C-alpha positions, 0 to 999 in steps of 0.5 A: 176300937168303936166309933163311940170311943173316938174323939169328936172332930170339928169343922175347924179340925177338918179344915186343918187336916185338909190344909196340911201340906198346902202353902199359905199362898195355895190356901189364899188362892183356894179361899179367893176362888171359893169366894168367886165361885160362890157369888154370881153377879149377872147383869140381866141386861148384859145377859139379855144382849148376849143372848140376843147377839148370839141368836141374831148372829145365827139368824143372820148367818142362816139368812145369808145362806138362804140368799146364796141358795136363792142366787144359785137357784136363780142362776141355774134357772130352777125358779119361775119369775113368780117364785123369784119375786116371792123369794126376793119379798121374803128375804127383804122381810127377813133382812128388815126384821133382823135390822129391827132386832139388831137395833132393839138390842142395841147391837152394831152390824159388826157385833153379829160377826162373832169371832170363832177363834181359830175358825175366824169370823162367823160372817 
């Protein structure tokens, strides 16, 4: 039998064949899922704040690590007084900039302490 001799199968026939054996509930659930996945409703303001929250959380984590490292180096005596002064000024500037950005994105201090699930809080 050649391909030309076969009857033409339309989209509704294909859908009927694919849905054979499915319950109506499964068909409805599949249709609802398809509708949900085809529409993406992204609020640009929420996306901006979500990304800002993530970036600021990582920056704050790095800032705290730098502060702890600076304290370790000061306690070990491996920094001169001038280096300690410059390091302190730099860390204060970073802290002020993090605070400014936090306010810019309308985030609270606790918003930067992300919940990492089983690992606990970030900060």
